[in-house]
N, C-alpha and C positions, 0 to 999 in steps of 0.2 A: 551644521551646514544649512544654509537657508535656501529654500526653493520657492519658485513661484509658478502657480498654475493659472494660465490665462483662460478665462471663461468668456468666449467671444459671443457676440450676437449672431443669431441664426439668419444671416442673409442668404438669399438664393443665388443661383448661377448668374442671373442678370445683373447682380450687384458684385461681381467678382472684383472689380476695381476697388470698391469700398472695402471688401474683405482684405485685399492686398495692403491697402493703406492702413487699415485698422490694426492688423496683426503687427505691422512694423512699429506703429505708435505705441501699442501695448507692450511690445518687447522693450522699447526704450524706457517706458514708465517702470516696468518691472525691474529692469537692470539698474535703475537709479536707487533701488533699495538694497544694494549689495547682496545680490543673490548669486549662488553658484550654478543653479540650474533653472531654466525656464521651459515650461511644457505647454505646447499648444494642442488644441483638440484635433480629432480626426477630420480630414478634409477641411482644415482651416482655410485652405485655398484649393480650388476656386469656390467649391460648395460641395454638399453631399449628394443631393438629388440632381444628378447631372442630366437626367432625362427631361427636365422641365423645358429646356431650350438647347437643342443639340448644336445649333449654330453658335450660340454664346459659349457653349462648352468648348467647341473647336477654337474659338477666338481666345478664350481664357488659357487653354492649354498651349497656345503659341507663345505664351509669356512665361511658362513654368521654369525655364532655365534662369530667367532674370529673377524670378521670385526666390529660387534657391540661392542665387548669388546675393540677393539682398539680405536674406536670413543669415547666410554665412558671414557676410560683412558685419552684421550686427553682433554675431557671436564673437568675432575677432575684436571689434571695437570695444565691446563691453567686457571682454575676457570672461565669458560665461559659456556653459553648455546650453544648447537649445535643441529640444526635441520637438519636431514639427510634423503634424499629420498633413500630408499633401497628396493630391492625385498626381501621379508621375507616370512617365512613359519610359520603359526600359526595353530596348531591343524589340521594338514594335509591339510591346505588351503594355496595356494600361493597368497599373497597380494602385490599390488604395494603400499608399505608402506611409511609412514612419521613418523619419530621417533624424539622425543625431549629429549635430555639428559641435565641434570642439571649440575651446577658447582660442584656438589658432585659426578658426574659420574653416577647418577641414571637415569633410564629411567622413565620420568614423564608423557609422553604422547605417544601413539602409535595409528595411524589410518591407514585405508586402503582406497585407491582411490575408490570413490563411482561412479563417472561418467566416466566409462571406455571409453577410446578413441581408435577407430580404431581396431588394432589387439590386444589390451590389453586383451580382453576377451578370447583369445586363450590360455593364460596361467595364467591370474590373475582372481580371484573372486572379487566381489564387496565388498567394505567396508560397514559397517552397523552402524557406529557411528560418531557423530559430537561432539567431546569432546573439552571442554575448560579447561585449566589448570591454576591454580594460580602460578605465578612466581614473581621473584623480579622486573620484567619488567611490572607487571600487568597481567591481564588475557590474555592468548594467545590461539588462535585457529590455527589448521593446515589444509591445503588443498593440494591436488595434482593436478596440471596442469588443466585438463579439468573440475575439480570440480569448477574452477572459472567461467566456462561458465554456470553453473546451479545456478541461483540466489537463490534458496532455501537454498543451503548449506552455503554460506557465511552469509546469513540472519540469519539462525539458530545460527551460532556461535556468531554473534553480539547480538542477543536476549539473549544469555547466558552470555553476558557481556564481550566478547572479545574486547580489544582495539587494539590489534595487530593480524593480520592474516598473517601467514607465508605460502607462496606458493612455494612448491618444484616442478619445472616445467620442461618439455621438449617441449617447444614451437617450432612447426615446421614451415617451411617457404619454399618459392620457389622464384627463381629469377636468373638473370644473374650476378649481382654484389653482392658478399658476404657482402660487407660493408654496403649495403643498405637493407638487409633483415629485415623483420619485421613480425608481427603477429597481428591479431585483438585483442587478449587479451592484448598485450602491448599497441597497438594504442589507444584503448578506453575501452575495457571491464573491465579490472582490475581497471582502473581509476574510472569507474562508480561504481564498487563494493566498493571502498573506500568511494566515495561520498555518496552513498545511505545508507551506514551503519555507517558512521562517524568513520572509523577505519584507522590505518596505515596498509598498505599492502606491504609486503616484498617478492620479487620474485627472485629466483635464477634459471638460465637456463644453458644450454650447448651451445657451439659454434662448428661449423664444421659439418662434414658429418659422419653418422654412417651407416655401412653396405652398403656403396656406394649408398644409396637410401633415407635415413632419414636425411633431412637437418634441422639444428636447427637455430633459429632466434637470439640466444644470447639475448641481451637487458635486462639482469638482472637489477632489478630496485627497488627503494624505493619510495613509493607513500604516500603522506600525506592525512589526512581525507578530504581535499578540492579537492582531485583528481589531485594534482600537482605532477609531477615526480621530486622529489628533487635530485635524482641521478640515472644515467643509465649507463650500460656498453655498449661496442661496440657490433655490430652484429656478428662479425666474429673472435674474438680473445678470447682465454682462459685468464682470468684475475680475480683479486679480486676487487670488488667494495666496497668502504667504504662510509658510510653516518651516519649522526647524526640525531636522532629523539628525540622529546620532551619526557622527562620522566613524565611530568605532563599530566594526562588524559585531552583531549580536550573536551569541552562541545559539545554534540551532538544536534545541532539545526536542527532536521529532521522533516519531515511531520508526523503528528500523524497517526498511523495505525488504521484500523478497522478490527480486526481479524475475526469477524463474517462474513465479506464479502468475505473471502478467502477460504471458506470451500471446494470449488471445488478442491483446491490444494491437498486435502487429500483423494479425492474420487478415487475408483479403476479405473485404466486406461481404462479398457474395457467398463466402463459406461459413459465415457466422450463424449460430442458431437464431439470433434475433432477426436476421435478414429473412430467414425462412418463415419465421412466425409472422413478420410484417406482411407477407404476401398471402397469408391464409385468410379465407372468408371467416367472418365472426358473426354469430348471433348475439347481439349486445345483451339481451336479457339473460343469456347463459353466463355472462361474465360479471353479473351484479350480485354482490353478497356483502354481508357485514363482517368487519374485522374489529377485534377488540385487543387492547393492550392492557395487561393487568400489572399492578404494582402493590406489593405489601411487604411488611417486615416479618421476619420469622426468626425464632431462636434455634430451632432444630428441624429435622426432617419431619417429625410428627406434626408440628404446628404448620409447616409448609403444606403438608397433605390436606389438613383440615381446611385451611384458608383457600387452597387451590380448588378443592371440591365445592366449597360454598360459591366461589366466583363462577365456576363452570356451570353450576346449577342455575344461577341467576342469568348468566349470559346466554346459555342455551334457550332459556325461557324468553329472552329478548331477541332471539333469532340470529345470534352470532354464529358464524360458520368457521371462522379462523380465530384462534385465541393464542396470543403470545404471552406466556407466563414469565414472571421474573426469574432471575438466576438463582439456582440452588447454592447454598454455601458449600465450600469445599469440605469434604468428609461425608456429605450426604450420599446415599446410594441412589444414583439416578435411575438405575434399572428398576429398583423397588418403587421409586416415585412414579415412574411411567406406568407400572402395573397398577398402582393405586388410582392414578388419574383415569386410566382406562375403565376401571370399575365405576368411577364417578360419572363418566360420560353416559348420557341417555340417548343421544342421537348418533347413529353410525356414520353420518356424514360430517360431523364436527371434527375439525382438524386442530391439533394442539402442537405448539412448539415449546419445548422445555430444554433449558440449558443448565448443564452442571458438569461434574468431573467424572470421568470414566476410567477405570483401570482394566487393562487387558494384559494379563501376565505381568511383565516388568514395565510395560508402557502405561503412561498416564496421559489422557487427553482432556482438553476442555471441549465439550461437545454439545451440539444442539440436536435433539431427536425430534423428528416430525412424524406424528402418528395420529391415528384415529382409534376408535374403540376396538376395531378388529384388525388393524393393519399398521405396520410401520412403513412409512414411505421412504425414509432415508435419514442419514445423519451427516452433520458437518462437523469436522474436527478443526479447531482453530489453527490457522496457518502461521500467523505472526506471534511467536511465543518467546520473544527475546527480551521482553521488558522485565524490570524488577518484580519479584513475586511470582514469576512464571518459570522459575528454575524447575527442571525435571519434567516439564511438559514436552510431549512429542508433537511436532507439527503435523497437520493433516495435509490433504491434497486439494488443490484448487478444483480438480475435476468433480469433487463431490459438493461443491459450494452451492450449486443450483439443483434443487430437488423437485421432481415432478409430482404433482398431486392432482386430484380431480378438480381443485379450485384454480389450477394454473401452476406456473413454475415459481417456486419460492427461493430467493437468494438469501444467504445467511452470512452475517459478519458479526464479530465479537469485539467489544471493548475498543481499543485503540485502532482497530482496523477501519472504523468509521472515519478516522482522520486521514487515512491513506487513500487518496482519490482513485488510485489504480484498482482498489478492491471493489468499490461499488461499480466502477466503470466495467470491470471484467464481468461482474454479475449481470449487469444489464446486457452486455454483448452476448452472454451465455443464455439469454432469453428470459431472465427473471422478470416476472410481472409485478412482484412485490419484493422489496428487500426488508428482511427482518434483522434489526440491529439489536442484539442482546448486549447491553452495556452495563458494566459494573463500576464505571468511572464517572463521577459527577464533574461536569464542567459547565459553567454558566453559558458557554458559547455553543452548547450542543444543538440548540434549536436551529441556529444558523447553519450548522453543518448538516442537519437533517434536511433543511429546506434546499440547501445547495445540492446535496446528493440526489434529491428528488428532481429538481429543476434541470440540472445539467444532464441527467439521464432520461428524463421524462418517464419516471417510474414512481410507484408508491413506495414510501419508506415508513416503516413502523418501528419505533424505538422504545424498548423497555428500559427504564432507568433504575438506578440504585436508590431506593427510597430512604435507606438508612443514612444517606448523606444529604438528605433534603432535596433529592432529585425529583424529577417528574418524568412522565412518559408522553409521547406524542405520535401522531400519524400525519404524514404530509402527502399531498396530492402530487401528481406528475407536473403540475405547474409551480410547485414549490410552496403552495399555501398550506398553513397548518389547518388540517381538517378537524382534528380533535386533540385535546390535551387534558391530562389530569392536573389536579392541584399538586403543589410540592409537599412531599413528606406525609402523604395521606394514603391509607389503605383504600385503593380505588381502582376502578377500571374505566377506560374511555373507549368509545366505539365510533366507527364511521362506515357508512355505506361506500363501497368502492366499486369501480367498474374497470376490470382489468383490460378491457378493450382499449381504454385510454392509454395504457402502458404500451400498447402496440402501435400507437400513433406517435411517431417521432418527429413530426414537423412542428417547429416552433412558430415560424411565420412562413409565408410563401417564399421558397428559395433557400430555406435553412432547415436542415434535417439532422437530428442528433446522431443518426447512424450513417446515413448516406453521404454526409459531407465531411466525415472524418478522413484523414489522410494517413492510413496505417503504414505506408512505406516510409513516412517521415518520422515514425515514432520508435525507431530502433534504439535510441538512447534509453528508453524506458525499460528495456529488458537486458541491458548490459550487466 
C-alpha cells in the first residue's frame, strides 16, 4: 500500500489563502501517484501560530467549512484516504484537529490534540478522545504532534487495535544549518512509539519558518513496527514523501503487560507523589552527585565479587555516590554478594544497586537490592515475569518499585520492562528522580528507548547492559541526551554528574508539563 506525506511550506496566518490553495494542489499531485493514503501536517490550514494576527485568524476560520469540503471532495475524486491537520471549531470550542476523510469523501474520524504544546493553549482546547477507526487499510488511529510525546495516547490507540498511527505534526527545531535540523520526536521518540506498540507510524511535518520565529524540522517520515525509518523527507524543503507499507498486519511480539500494576496512571494528579515533590523547595547543591554504571563479564560469583570490588574502589576514589552494577548470573547467591560488596565499600554514603536472583522458601524472585555499607534501603522484585526463560519466577509488587534513599528516590525496572512505557511512566509518577534499568537483553535500539524514557518523563535513566552480548551501558539526562556511555563489550564503567532537581522540573516548554498536562481520567483503557 502506497502512502504520501505532504510536507508543506511554513506559511503564517496572513498567508492562509496560499495555504489553502497549496494543500489542494499538493493533494492532487500526490494522488496522481496511485496512493491509498495522503497525510497533511498539523494546522495545514490556516497556520499554527494563530496569535500573529487574530483578525486574519477570524477571517481564515470563517472559511474552515469550505476547506473541509474541498478536502473531502478531493478524497472522493481521487478515491483516497486523506488525513488533515486543521484548526477546527466544534460546539463553540477551538480544537487543533486531526480529520480523516474516506475515499467516499466522508469524515470518518475527527480528534483534537490532547497534549497541547507551548502556546497551543492560548487558542485551542484539549481533545478528549482517542478514537480508532476501521478502514480498508486496517484499524487507524490519529495523533497530533506532541501527542506523540505522551506514551499513554499511542498506547491506548494500540490497545484499541490500531495497526497504523497517523501523526499530523509541526515538529519545531533550532540550528544554524536548515538542512541539518531535527527533533527528538523524529530522532527517537516516534521510533520507540512504533516499537513499543508494534504499529506503523506515519508523520507529516512542515518545513521552513513561520512568523519569523517558529522553525520546523521537516523530516516527514514513515516508520515500521520495528522502529526503522523506511522513508524520510528533507529537513528544509516542501515536498511529497512516498513510501510503501505492508498491507498484511504484522505480528506483535511485545512484552506482556500487567495492567493492575499501572493504576497510578489513572490516579488524580494532585494525589501523586511526584506532584508533592514538585512543590517542595530544593537546594540545588544538595541534589548534585555522580552516578556510575558498571559493566563487566564474569564466569561465577567469585569473579563477580572481585571485579565489583575493584570497580567500587576506583569509582569511590572518583567521587561516585551511586553505582549500578551489572546483573548477577542465575545461581549466584545475591545475599552473599551484597555482603561482600558491603565489605568492599569504603564510604558509608556510597549507594549500590545490585540485581540477581533470590530464593525465599519456595519462591524465586529476580530482584534489585539498593544498599550502602551499613544499610539496606529496599529491594525491587521484577513484576513482568511472563517471558521465555522466566518460568518459576514470582512477580513482585509495583508498590516497591520506587525506593527512597539519601540521594533521592530510585525507580527500578528490569529487562523487557524498559520496553513497556507504562513501567517508566509509573516510576516517574511515583516520584523517581532516577530510573535504574538493569537489563540482560541486548537490543541495538536500546539507546533510543533509554532516551525516550528519559525525555517523555523528564527524569534521569541509567541502563546497565549485558556485556556478554556485545552490549553497552548508558546514562541519559531528563532532556533525553546521552550523558555518558561505555564502549561495547568492554569491562568498563561510565559516570555522569547528575542534578536530581532537574528531575523535579517537569516543564518542557512554557505551557507543556509532563505531569500537570496529563489527563488521567482519559487513561482507563490502560488499566483494564
